[in-house]
C-alpha positions, 0 to 999 in steps of 0.5 A: 499500499505504501508503495503505491502510494509513495510512487503516486505522490512522487508522479501521480499517473491515471490508469489508462484512458482511452480519451483525456480532455483537460483545461486549465487556467494560470493567472500571476500578478506581481509588485513590478506591475506585470500581469500574466493570464495563461489558459490551457487546453489539451485533448489526448486520444489513441490512434491505430490501436490502444497502444498509441496517442495523439496528444494536442496542445493550446496554450495563451499567454496574455501579458501586461508589464509596465516593469522596471525593464520597460519604465526604465527604457522609457516606453508605455504599459506593454500588452503582449499575447503568446499563441503555443500549439503542441502535438504530441505522439506516443506509443507504448509497450509492456515496459515502456514509452516513446514520445516524438513530439513538436511545438510551435509558438507565436507572438507579435515579435517572436517566432519559436519552433522546437521538437523533441523525440524522448523513450522511457524504459521500465526495468527489475521488475519497474522498480527502476525507470530510465528517461532519455529526451533529445530536443532541438529548436530554433526561434526568430527574434524581432521588435515591434515597430522595427519591420527591419529587426530579425536574429535567429536563435538555435538550441538543442540539449539532452536529458537523462532521468533515472528513478529507483524504487529503494524500499517498498516506502522510498523512492529516489530519482536522479536527473541530468541535462545540458542544454546549448544556445547561440545566436541572439541571446540579448533583448531587443527591448533592454538598453544599457546605460554607460556612465552614469547610475545604470538606468536608461531613463536618467538624463545623464549618460549614454544608453546602447543596447544589450549585448550578449555573448552568443553561444551559452552552455547550460548544464542541470543537475537534479536529486530527489527522494521521497518517502512515504510516512505511512499508508495516507502521508508522504515527504518529498524533498529536492535538490538542484545544481545549476551552471552555465558557461556564462558564470551563473551558479544557481542552487534550489532546495525543495520540500513538500508534504502531500496527504490523502484524506480520501482516496480520490483527494490529495492535498499538499504545501511545498516550499522552495528556495533559490539563490544565485550568483550573477553572470561574470558579465554582469555589472550593477553599472558600466562606467564605458563598454567593457573590452568584450563588448557585453552589457546586460540589463537583464535581472536574471543574470544578476545575484538573485534569490526567491522563495516561494510556498504553495498549497495544491488540491487535486481530486479524482472522482468516478461520475460513472462506470466510465468517465472520471472527472478531475479538479485541481488548484494551486496558489503560491507566493512568491518573493523575489530579492535582486542584491545589485539590481539598480531600481529593484529590490524585491518583488512579490508575486501571487500565483492561481493555477485551477485545472479540470479535467475529464478521462474516458 
């Protein structure tokens, strides 16, 4: 019983269903005057036979912002919408599943295409699972109001995962990912002040476009452990180490608790903390252009930290012999601190997610 519970809490898997339809809504608002609304719809159905399936996903991000990036560029409030469509095909067999997928997303000044191939296989009487994925893609970057601005980005990478049921109540997981990017890796909307405070809204100083290196290699490793405390309670922890060729080094620690008060309801609390150092070429302010030419106003490349806490709910109820209803929700609050970023010390964000799904 505990083994079933701990596996379900780490990566809940529904019983095999022929058809699934789900919708979710994510809303985020923060103290940096940014709001994001993201609905998502997913449909899954068998093709050819019961062992092959197609997944179709549509997602949309509608956001408005008067953030520090917008204000210091002396721009008005920005409103944007991104539309994304994903298509996946998978084929399962007795000990695993293979998947191929394609995703395209578009917004006013950005077009992204990517594809992935993955394989998951079980071994040792399903106590061990291997997971591998290869992905690649290319983006086209534009700039609103400048039809002559066109830049490209290429990327690709590999992911490897290993999951092991150590005991009837303990499950461990380790994963690693390497990702490479090349091309235009700066933002066409961020400008960097030279010889002033670092903010382009200042009347003093010269402003130039942000310039980043044309290549970036990212690597990350994750270790997770989940322990069933009883037939109803479970606790899990994770640690992630991130490093890249730009000199950013990040650490993430996460802890969560899950409880099933009834066989169909799961409740949970989760917390996460993150800290990172800045990129090698990041400066609070640039007196002049550095010798290598790289300058940035990207706060994600500055020394920073964040903490996030949330509560989740998931309920799964059979409506009839062939129909199962799934209802979920998540509420979280995050706080982001910037140790060396001119114009912004901290941001607090509220995140809400609601989901509804049907399987038959």
